[in-house]
Every structure is written in structure tokens, then in C-alpha cells.
N, C-alpha and C positions, 0 to 999 in steps of 0.2 A: 746142424742142430741135433743133438741126441734126443730121442724120444723118451729116454729113461733118465730119471734123476734118482740115484740110489737104486731102490727096488720098485719104484713106482713110475707111472707115466707122468711126464712133465706137463704141467698146466700153465696157463698164461702168467700167473704170479711167479712161477719158477723161471719162465722164459724172460719175463721182465727184469728179474734180478740178474740173470745171466747177461742180458743185453747191457744193463746199466754198468756192470763191472768192466765191460770192454769198450764202452762208448767213448767217442771223442767229443768233448764239449767245446773245443776251441775253434776259432775262425782260422782261415788261412788268408793272410794278406801280405802281398809282396814277398812271398817265400817264407813268412814267419807264422808259426802256429801261436796264436795269441788270444787272450781274452778280449772283451770289448774295452775300448778306451775308458769308458765310464765305470767299468767293473760290473755292469748290469748283466743279468742272466734271465732266461725265461724257462718256464716249466714244460716238461714233456710228459704227457699222460698216456697211459694205455687205453685205447678205445675199447678193449675187451673187458677190463676190470674197473676202469676209472681211476686206478691207482697212479700215484706219481712215480714215474720211472726215474727221472733225474732232471737235469737242467742243461741248457746250452747257452753259450755266450750270446748276448743280445746286442747285435751291432746297432750303433747309433749313426747319426749323420756323419760324424768325424770318421768312423770306420768305413762307411760306404764310400765317402769321397776319397779316402786313402786307397781303397781297393780299385776304384776307377782310375785313379792316377797311376797306380802300379801297372794296371793292364795297359794303359795308354803308353807308358814308358817302355814296357816290355815289347810292345808292338813296334814302336817308333825307333827304339835305340838298341835292340838286340837283333840277332840274325834269325830269330824264330820264324819270321814270315818267309824267309828265303832258304832256310837250311832244311831241306826235305829229309835228309838222312837223320838229322837230330829229331825231327818230328816223329819219324817212324820209330826210331829207337825208344823215344819216351812213351809212345803209345804201347809198344811191346812191353816196356817195363811196367807200366800201369796195369796192363792185362795180367802179367805174372803176379803182381802184388794183390790184385783183386782175387785171383784164383787161390792164392795162399790164405786169404781170409774169407773164403766163400761161405763157410759155415757160420762164421760170426755175422756176416751180412744176412744170412737166412734168419738167424735168431733175431737180429735187429728188425728186420722187416715184419716178422710175426708180432714182435713186441710193440713197435711204435705205429705201424700201419694197421695192425689188426687183420692182416690178410691171412687166410687159411694156409697152413703149411703146404697143402697140395698145390696151391697156386705158385709157390716159390719154385716148384719143379718145372714151371713153364714160363709164362710171361712176366712174372714178378722178378725172377732172378736168372734161372738157368738159360733161357733163350737169349736175353740180351747179353749175358756174360759170354755166351758162345760167339757172338758175331758183331755186337754193337761197336766195338773198338777194332776188331780184326778187319772188318769190311772196309771202313774208311782208311785204315792204315795201308791196306793193299792198294787203294786208289792213289796213294802218294806216288807210287812208281808207275801205275798203269794209266792214270788220267791224262788226257790230251791237254796239257797246260798251255800249249801254243799251237796255232795253225797259220799257214801262210796263204794269202790270197794274191794271185798274180794278175797283172793286167791294168789297163788304164794309164793315166799319166798325162802330162802336158808337153806340147811341142815335140812329140815324138820320143820323149824319154820313157823309159820303162818304169813302172811303179810297182812297188811291192808293199803289201799291207800285212802286218803281223798282228794277229788277234791273240791277246795274252789274257790268261785268267789269273787274277790276283786275289789274295784274301781281302775281306771287307774291312777288317780292323778290330775294334773292340766289340765283343758280343756280350750282351746281357742275357744270360740263360736263366729263365724264371720257370720253376718247376712245380708240379702239383703234388698232392699227398697220395693219390690213389695207386700209381705205379711208379714210385720215385726212382728206383734204380734204373728201370727200363727207360724212363724219360731222360734222366740225367746222362746216362751213357750214350743214348742216341742223339743228344745234343753235343756233349763234349767230343765224341769221336769225330764227326765230320767237321765241327768248328775248328778243332785243333789240327786235324789232318790237313785242312785247307790253309793253315798258317795264321789263324786268328788267335787273339788272346781273349780270355773269358772272365767275366764276373758271374759266378753261379750263386743264385739266390734260391735256396730250397724252401718248400712250404714249412711254415712254423709248426704245423702239426707233426711233421716227420723230418726233423733236421739231421738226425744222426747218420743216416746213410750218406749224406753229402759231406758232412764234416769228417767222416771216416775216409772218404775218397780224398778230401783235402790233405789229411795226414799222410796217406799213402803217396800222394804226389810229392809232398815235401820230403818224405823220408826215403822213398824208393825209386824216384825218377830223377832224370837230369834236366827237367824243365827249368829254364831260367826263372828267377823270382818274378812274380807278377803275371806269368803266362796264364795261370789259373788262380783265381781268388774265390774263396768260398765264404759267403757273408750271410749268415743266418740272422734273421730279425723277425720279431712279431709285429713290427711297425709298418703299416702301409705307407706312411709318409717317407720313411727311410727307403723302403723298396722303390717308391715312386721316383726317387732321384735317378734311377737307371733309365727312366723314360724321358727325363728332361735334360740330363747332363749332355752337353754337346760333344764330350769326349767319347761317348758311346755311339757306335755306328749302326748297330743292328740289335733289335730286340727279338729274341727267340723265346716264345711263350707258349706253354701248354696249360690250359685251364678253362675257365668259364668264358662264355661269349661276352658277358657283361664286362669282365675285367679286360678281355682282349680289346674291346671297343675303347675303353679308357686308355689303355696303353697306346693304341694307335692315335687317338686324339692328342695325348700328351707328348708323343714323339713327333708330331707333325711340325712343330715350330723348328726343330733341328733336322727335319727331313730324314728321320731315321728309317732305315729299311726294317720291315717287320716280317717275321714268320710267326703265324698264329695258328695253333692247332687247338680248336675250341670244342664246343659241346656238340651233342648229337641227339637225335630222336629216330634212330634207325629202324627200318622195317624188315621184318622176316616175312617173306611172302611164301605161303604154303598152298600150292596148287592141289586140285582135287585128286591127282594121281600120285602125290608125294608119298613116300614111305612114312607111315605114322610114327614109327620109332625114331626115325631121323628128325621128324618134326618136334617130338617131345624133347629129344636131346637138345635141339637148338633152342627151344623155348626155355628150358631150364638154364641155359647159358646166362640169362639175365640175372640169375641168382648168384653167379660166381663173384666172389669178393663183395657180396651184398649189393650187387648192381652198380658198383662204383667204377664204371668203365665208360669212357666217352663213346666207344664203338658198340656198346650193348644194343642188341636189337629189342628195344623195349616196346615196339609196336609189332604185334603179330597179326598179319593179314591172312585170313583163312577163307578159302572158297566157300561160298554160302552152302553148298550141298553137304559139306562136312563140318560146318561151323559148330553146331551144338555138340556133336560127339567130340570134336577136337577140344572145345573149351572145357568139357567135363574131364577129358583125359589130362589136359594140362593142369587143371586144378588138383587132380589126384597126384600128379607128379610133384607139384609144388608142396603138397602136404607131406610127401615122403622125403623132401630134401633135408639132409642133415644140417641142422642149425646149432651153433654152440661155440665152444672154445676153439679159437683158431689154431691153438697149439696142437690139437688132436689131429691125427692123420686123416680121419674120415670126415672132417667138417668141411662143408662146401660154403655155407653162409656164416660168416663171422659178423662182427659189428660194422656199422658205418663209422666214419672217422671221428665224429664228435657229437656232443649233445645237441649242438645247433643243427647239425645235419640230420640227426634223428628227428628233430622237430619239423624240419622242412619236409622230410619224406612223409611223416604222419599228417602234416597239414595238407599236403598234396592229395593224400588218400581221402581225407575228410572232404576236401573240395570235390573230388571225383564223385563221391556219394551225393553231395548236394547238387551237383550238376546233372545227376540222373544216370550215371554209369552204374551197372550192376556189379556189386562186390561179390565175387565168386568165392574167394578164399583170402584170409589174411586181413591186412589193412590196419593192424595195430602193432603195439610193442610185443616182443616175445615174452611170454610168461613162463613161470616154473623153471627158470634158469638155476643152475647150481649157485650156491651162495657166493662163490668167488667171482661170479659174473653179474651179480645183482646190480652193480653200478655201471655196467657196460652199456653200449649204445646199439642195441639189437632191435631190428625191425622184422616182422614176419614176412616171409615170401608171400607176395600178394598178386592176385589175378583179378582184373576187372574185365567186363565184356560190355560192348556198346555198339550201337548202329551208327553212332555219330563220330566221324573222324576229326571233327573240328573241336571236340572237347579240349579243355586245357590239359587234361590227363593224357591226351593223344598228341598234343602239340608242344608241351614244355618238357625239358629235360628234368628228371626227378633225381637221378643219381642214388637210387635205392633199388631193392629187389622187387620192383613193381612192373608188371606186364599188363598191357591192355590188348585185348583180342577184338579185332574188327573184321566184319565180313566183306567180301567182294564178290561180284557177279561173274566177271570174266577177266581175261588177261588185261584188256584195256582199263578196266575198272581198277585192277590191282596196281597198275602203273600210275594211274591218276591219284589214287590214295597215297601210294608210297611217296610221290612227288609233292603231295599236299603238305609241305612242311617248310619251315624257315631254315631247317638244317639240311645237311647233305654230307654226312661223314662216312657212314658205312651201311651195310645191309646184307641180306642173304635171300636166296631163292631156292626153293626145293620143288623138284618135279621128277617124274620118271623119265621125262624127255629132256635130254641134254640140250637139244636144239631149242626147245621152247624156253627152257630156263635161261639159256644164254641170251636169247632174244629179249627177254624181259630185263635181264641184268644190264644189257647195253642201253636200255631206255630209262633206267632209274638214275636220277641226277644225284649222284653220290660219289665220293672220292675213292671208295673201295667197296667191293661187294663179293661175297662168297657164293658159289654155285654148287649146290648139292654137297655141302660139307667142305668145299675147298677153302683153304686158309690163305689170306692175302698178306699176313704178317711176315716180316723179315727185314734185316738190316739192308738187304739189297732191293727192297720193294718200297717205292714211294707211298707215303701215307699222309693224308690230310683231307680237307673238306671243301665242298662246294658251299655257296651261300653263307649262312651264318656260322658254318662249321669251320671257317678259317680262311687263311691266306697262305699259300705256299705248301710245300711238302717236306716231310721229315723222312729220312732214310733214302736209299737208292742214289742213283746219279743225280736225280732231281733234288734230293735233299742235300747232297754235297754241294751242288751249285747254288743253294740258298746262301752259302757262306762265302761266295766268290763275287768279285767285281770283274767286269770285262773292259779291257782297254784295247783300242785299235791304234797301231803305230804305222803310219804311212812313211815309206822311205823311197827316195828317188834314186834310180840307177841311170846315170847319164849314158847316152849312146856311145858306143866304143868308136 
């Protein structure tokens, strides 16, 4: 995305217009780019400006059932599940197609997601584009698809058992609005590499990134019709068919814990396998010997993309001896965080995704005050915005402090730029408070002692944790949660295996 339009810096209205000119509004069903059978469409609004960007075909029940049927047929009646060379070639073709339209993807993300441009240089776009497809494509050749177990048998005959890894079948990939490209590619890559077919359902707040991928698959790859279907819909009832239709074998969902529970319940009657990457309330543990600057940098991380990250460390646990000084320093850092137009290169905090989400964040802040947490800074809507952002969904970077780790503010996921700072007395106390959560997705530990911080990291019940600035993200690294943060893992060998079934074949070899 160019930062210049004519002789001036591009702003969100400019970016929105540019995105709308190149957006794909059609669904992909059974290899065909198509509107909804009913002709219906739904609006796509900019979270930064509130302006209408454009529309997307609104799939109805007929469209969703057609997509599921196409995915089932492509799995059952084509050689996609067994032709590894074809799968690798198609993933490489999709990789090339995405790279060719990388800057259009960047524009689209800023426009419909409202993510700051700087975040597209890392987890929003550049990081997943680098390895989310390449890593699983490499596994097609390198993975141990079969292994042989020798021994056993009856009446002196030799027995051989062959353990075979096979694709699960039809995968329903249901994706969120906060990091859509990252999540979509990290679902599509391993699911397709493993030999499955997919019905991809993007979040209705951010459909265009997925519909673009659908167009690229149809126009630029050799994937058989039905291998990937992209079905955008604003209807929960239509989306819910993915959880109840017996032709769908696996639900791969990233989103809220509440929706994850619903999908698991609704899929139970047909015994669907589920991968659920859900919410978090992760702890950043700052020991008394930690580097203060590193602590401030980590604390400000909750402001990135307005706090809309499941792995955000929104609980900051600080040793009591430095608690007051650190809380004041964090507040000063939050006051200096650049908030504003996500199209500008120096913006760190853009809008939350919708008016409804803005209300949820502000309501959580108001409840925190009622519950007795000390509001240190923020807590309201952003004021004095430029006129073109007046109808956007902006929330102030907010810091609360409290002695009570059981407050709703410290226990519930807010999904906004809101941090609560809590004191602890010693390492045991830090671990206890960190584990005092229904969630267990991510976390971080900061200390001058690598040995001490690693010891704490090993005791925190969470699926991923960073030590002294270490990053756990990558297509080769499994990511997912303990407890209410989910079931299963995305990425890595473990994530690849989510999309596989195991079959054991016993064969008798008679005595010679």
C-alpha cells in the first residue's frame, strides 16, 4: 500500500476506496466464483471511519449446503486426498498468487480490519505470508505418512502392522476478524497439505481477505473444484450448518470461548473432531530484577491492534517492591502511545472492529471502576479525533491497578487496549496468580535471571509463553491453549496432525 495519494499522505478514507476498487465480493463454491443464490449481499464497513466500504455476497442455506456438498465430493471422488504432488503444486501456486497481490492484501487489511499499517509488517500479513503455506507444503514430502511395527501374530506366523496417516475429510474452517489472513492461511495450509477439503467461513466483519483468496484459488491454482469453498455470511444460522451437517468431519475454529463451546456442543451429535483456538487472559510476570524498559515494552503490547489479540498479556503481574513505580511508568507509556488513523505509519492503536465491540470494552471498564479497581489512565472513548475518524470505534489505552486478582477485569477477556496491573509477593505468589484463570493461552516472564524466569515459565499452565522477550510464534511452532483457551494446536507438527486420522493395518506373513 502506498503511503502517498497524489501529494498527500493516504488516510483511511483513501485506503477504503482503494480496497473497494479491488475487492472480491463473490463466494467460491465448487470451483465457481458466484453471488449468493438469493442475490443477497451484506455491507462491509470501515472500523476506522464507520463508512461503507462495499458489500459481499451473503450466503444463505442453499449456498452453504452446496459448498459442503462440493467439499464432500472433492474429497470422496477426486485424487486430492492421495495426490501429494498435486497438493504441493497447488500450495506453491497459491503462495505465488498471494505474493503477487501482497500490497492489495495490505490495503484490504487496513481498510476492513482497521489494523495499523505497522502490524501488517509482522503478524497481520508479512509473517504468515512468509511461512504459513510454505511450512506445511514442505511437510507433504517430509512427514512420516506411514510407519511399520513388527512382531506379534498367532500360531507362529509373523505379524506386521502398518500405521497410516490419512486426511480427516471435510474441514470447516471458521475464522475471526482480528488477524484474518494469519488465521486463514494457518488453517488452509495444514488442512490442504494433509489432503483435506475445506469450507472456509470468514468473519462477516472482515470478509474480503478470504474472498480474495477464493478468487486466487479459482484463477491461479490447479485445485479441483470443491477442494476449497469460501462462504461468507452474516447469518449465524447459516454458519451453524457447518457444525451440524454430517458431511463435515472436523471443525477448525478460532474465536471466542463462548462460540467454541457452542460449536463443540452442536458438533457432538455427529461426533465431529474439533480444533478450537479460543480466548485468553494471559499474564505478563515482571520480577523485581527485570529490565524496566523491557517491562514497559511488553506492557504496551496490549495496545497493539487495540488489544484485539487472543494472546495479549492483559494481566500485568508486578513484584510488590516495584509495583507503584511500575504502574506509574506504564501509565505514562500508555499516555504516549500513538492512537489514530490505522493508515498512518506511526499509529499503534487503531479502532476496535465494531461499535458493539467498543461498547463491550467501555462497559468492562465501567464495571472495573464499580468493582473497585483503580483507573490509572484511559477508560473511555478517544476524543479529539480528526473529523474523518469521528464515526470510528476508538477506545483509549487504559490501565487499571488492583490488589484483587479475582475481579472480573482480571478474569474476563476484554479484547480491547485494557491492562490491569496486579501485585505479587514472591515467585510462588506470581505463579499462583498467573494460574488463577479459566484461561491458559499465552503469557510472558521477565527477569534478569534466565534460570529463574524459565522455572516460572514451566509452572504457568498455558499453551505458550515468552521468556525475556522470546517469541513463540511461527508456522513451525504449535499454538493453542489449556483450559478454556481451547482444544488442540495450530501450526507445527502438532497442528498438522490435527488434520489427520490414524489407521492401523495388521497383515499376517505366514511362516516360510
